[in-house]
C-alpha positions as CSV (number, residue, x, y, z in Angstrom):
1,X,11.1,12.5,10.1
2,X,8.4,10.0,11.0
3,X,8.0,8.3,14.3
4,X,7.1,4.6,14.0
5,X,4.9,3.4,16.8
6,X,5.5,-0.1,18.1
7,X,4.3,-0.3,21.7
8,X,5.8,-3.1,23.7
9,X,2.5,-3.5,25.6
10,X,0.7,-5.0,22.6
11,X,1.3,-8.0,20.4
12,X,3.9,-7.3,17.6
13,X,2.5,-7.0,14.0
14,X,1.7,-10.3,12.2
15,X,3.9,-9.2,9.3
16,X,6.3,-6.5,8.3
17,X,4.4,-3.3,9.1
18,X,4.2,-0.7,11.9
19,X,1.3,-0.4,14.3
20,X,1.3,3.4,13.8
21,X,3.3,6.2,12.3
22,X,3.4,9.7,13.7
23,X,3.6,12.5,11.1
24,X,5.4,15.6,12.5
25,X,3.6,19.0,12.5
26,X,4.0,21.0,9.3
27,X,4.0,18.1,6.9
28,X,1.6,17.9,3.9
29,X,-0.7,14.9,3.7
30,X,-1.4,13.2,0.4
31,X,-4.5,10.9,0.3
32,X,-4.2,8.6,-2.6
33,X,-7.3,7.0,-3.9
34,X,-7.4,3.2,-4.3
35,X,-5.3,2.2,-7.3
36,X,-6.1,-1.0,-9.3
37,X,-3.8,-2.8,-11.7
38,X,-4.6,-1.1,-15.0
39,X,-2.1,0.6,-17.4
40,X,-2.8,3.9,-19.2
41,X,-3.6,1.8,-22.3
42,X,-6.1,-0.5,-20.4
43,X,-3.8,-3.5,-19.9
44,X,-4.5,-5.6,-16.8
45,X,-1.9,-8.2,-15.7
46,X,-3.2,-11.6,-14.8
47,X,-1.0,-12.5,-11.8
48,X,-1.5,-11.2,-8.3
49,X,2.1,-10.1,-7.8
50,X,2.1,-8.3,-11.2
51,X,-1.2,-6.6,-10.2
52,X,0.2,-5.5,-6.8
53,X,3.4,-4.2,-8.5
54,X,1.3,-2.1,-10.9
55,X,-0.9,-0.8,-8.1
56,X,2.3,0.5,-6.3
57,X,3.6,1.9,-9.7
58,X,0.4,3.8,-10.1
59,X,0.6,5.1,-6.6
60,X,4.2,6.2,-7.2
61,X,3.0,8.2,-10.2
62,X,0.3,9.9,-8.1
63,X,2.8,10.7,-5.3
64,X,5.3,12.1,-7.9
65,X,2.7,14.6,-9.0
66,X,2.9,16.0,-5.4
67,X,6.7,15.8,-5.4
68,X,6.7,12.7,-3.1
69,X,7.7,9.1,-3.4
70,X,6.9,5.7,-2.0
71,X,9.3,6.4,0.9
72,X,6.9,9.1,2.1
73,X,4.0,6.6,2.5
74,X,2.9,6.3,6.2
75,X,-0.3,4.2,5.8
76,X,-1.3,1.4,3.4
77,X,-4.9,0.0,3.0
78,X,-4.9,-3.0,0.7
79,X,-7.6,-5.2,-0.5
80,X,-7.4,-8.6,-2.2
81,X,-10.3,-10.8,-3.5
82,X,-9.0,-14.2,-2.2
83,X,-7.1,-15.4,0.8
84,X,-4.6,-17.1,-1.6
85,X,-3.6,-13.6,-2.7
86,X,-2.4,-12.4,0.7
87,X,1.1,-13.8,0.5
88,X,1.8,-12.7,-3.1
89,X,0.6,-9.2,-2.2
90,X,2.6,-9.1,1.0
91,X,5.7,-10.2,-1.0
92,X,5.4,-7.2,-3.2
93,X,4.6,-4.8,-0.3
94,X,7.7,-6.1,1.5
95,X,9.9,-5.6,-1.5
96,X,8.5,-2.1,-2.1
97,X,8.9,-0.7,1.4
98,X,12.0,-0.8,3.6
99,X,12.1,-0.9,7.4
100,X,10.6,0.6,9.3
101,X,7.6,-0.2,7.2
102,X,4.4,2.0,7.0
103,X,1.3,1.2,9.0
104,X,-0.7,-1.3,7.0
105,X,-4.1,-3.0,6.8
106,X,-4.9,-5.9,4.5
107,X,-8.4,-7.1,3.9
108,X,-10.1,-9.7,1.8
109,X,-13.1,-8.4,-0.1
110,X,-15.7,-10.0,-2.4
111,X,-14.7,-8.0,-5.5
112,X,-14.0,-4.7,-7.3
113,X,-15.7,-2.8,-10.1
114,X,-14.3,-5.2,-12.7
115,X,-13.8,-8.9,-12.0
116,X,-10.3,-8.9,-13.5
117,X,-8.9,-6.9,-10.6
118,X,-7.5,-9.0,-7.7
119,X,-5.8,-6.2,-5.8
120,X,-6.5,-2.6,-4.9
121,X,-4.2,-0.4,-2.8
122,X,-4.7,3.1,-1.3
123,X,-2.1,5.0,0.7
124,X,-1.6,8.1,2.8
125,X,1.7,9.8,2.3
126,X,3.3,12.8,4.1
127,X,6.0,15.1,3.0
């Protein structure tokens, strides 16, 4: 279905992700807005891993509305508010996605709309 791009002429990824993913012609693209760790009843978990898990759970719900799932994700953009949050976030990402993994970018930012949020994740999916 997807073609995972890992050119031998450039340095391999620093973690478990693909440098690129080719989506075949005729597929629908779903662009999912950044999701933060908040439940429908306004609960926000404290821990970074719990926040990352909730971000991906919320993304799964958005994708389900389009008849897709997390296995249809081709690109992840993730943001954390502290360098210490990189490894916990990546642990959740690696548990959530099997190989070959989607293309992925992870950035450290100064903050989000509410200070309780430590992680935000947006994706592109194709199906």
